[in-house]
N, C-alpha and C positions, 0 to 999 in steps of 0.2 A: 579605496576600500568599498566593497559592495555590501549591501544589506542582504539579508536572507531573501526578501522579496525580489530584489534585483537578480540575485543568483538564480532563483527559480524561474523568473521571467526569461532569462537567457536560455535556460534548459528547455523551456517550452517551445522555443523556436526550432529545436532539433529532435523532438520526440513526437510520437503519436499518442493521442489520448482517446479515450472512449468514455461515453456517458454511462451512468448506471443502467439505463434501459438497454444499451448495447451489450453490456456484460450479461444482463439477465437473458437476453436472446442467445448469446453465445453459450451460456450454461444450459439452455434448453436444447441446443443443437449439438453439443459436444462437451468435451472436458478440457478447457484450456487450463494450463498450469497457473494457479493463482498464488502469488507470493505476497505475503503481508509483511511489510518492512517496519511495522510498529514494534515497540518494546514488548517483551513477553507478558508483562502485567496488563497491557492494553489488549493484546491478543486473547488472553484468558478471560477478560471481561466480556468480549464479543468479537466475533469474526465470521467471515463467510464460510459456510460449510465446505470442507474439502481444501481450504486454503492452507498453505504452509507458512509458518512463522519463521522468517529470516530477518532478524533485526538489522536495521540500516548499518549499524556499527560493525557487523561481520559479513556484510553482503559480498564484498569482493572475494574473500577467502572461501565463502560458502559456494561461490560459483566455480571454484577450481578444485581439482582433486589434490590429494596429498596435504591437506590441512585438517586440523582437528575440527574446524567449523564446516568442513565440506558437507553439503547436502547433495548426495548423489543424484537425486531426481532433478535438481536444478543444474548441477554441473553437466548433465547429459542433455540439457534442453536448448542448446544453442540454435537448433533448427526448428524448435517447436514454438507455438504461440504461448507467450508468457504475459500475464496481466499482473501488474504491480499495483498494490493498494496500500493506503495508509489512512490516516484520519481525515485529511482534507484534500489530498492530491498534491501536496508540495513535496513531502519526502519521497513519494513514489515517482515524481518527476525527476528528481535528482538521481534516484536509483535506476530509473529507466535509461537515462543518459549514460550512466556508468556501465550498465549492462550492454548497451549498444557498443560502447568503446571496447568492451571485452568480447565482442563477437556475436552477441545475441542478435539475430536478424529480424525477429518478429516480436518485439517487446512493446507493450502499451501500458500507459499509466491511467488509472481510473480517475477521471476528472471529477472533482467534488469529493473524492474519497468515500470513506464509509459513512460520513455524515450525509452525503448525497444519496448513497445506497439506502440509508435508513429513511430519508425523506421520500424516496421512491417506494417506500414500504416493502422493501425486500428483506427476507429473513436473515437473521444472524443467530449464532449459537454461542453459549458461554463455554467455559472450560469443561463443564460436565455434560455438554451436548444438549442442554436445554435451550429452547427458543427464548431469545431475549425480547421482552416487551418493547414495542416501538417507542412508547413514551419514556421508558427507562433509558433506552439508547439515546433518545433526544436529550435527556437531562445529562447523560454521561458526556455527550459531545459538546455541550454548552461550555464555553470557556469560563474558567474560574480564576481569573488573574488576581494576584495580590497587588495592593497599591504600589509596592516597590518594583513590580514588574512592568509598570506602565511608563512609556517614554515621556509622558508629561511631567514625570518626577525627576527628569535629568537636570 
């Protein structure tokens, strides 16, 4: 049995990542397709302007035509640069590997995720299009584990 961390570590051997400053530069020079694989409530709280929310749970069907979850812009993007983002860079690593297996030739995962994006002091918007305060984002991204969620309690 593999842990989540082990699974992600294996994925990282097969995908390309970029740092927040690399993504900022790409956004200055063009418009890569940014796919945010977090859950809708996370996306609504804050996201990179212009990104598309495709939760990890429906990613595979969103990448294909003929499904209720199909995201046409994503389904047509197999030959385009696609940047996958999540909170920390773990879900996006898994998503990037799956998309490569599905024929996406230029897919990258944002290393450090949106936490790193925020630490690099890059802007994010909430569901109403308002800029999210960097300190508020930092608080949002701080883990709030309950005691029963900790491994030391096993």
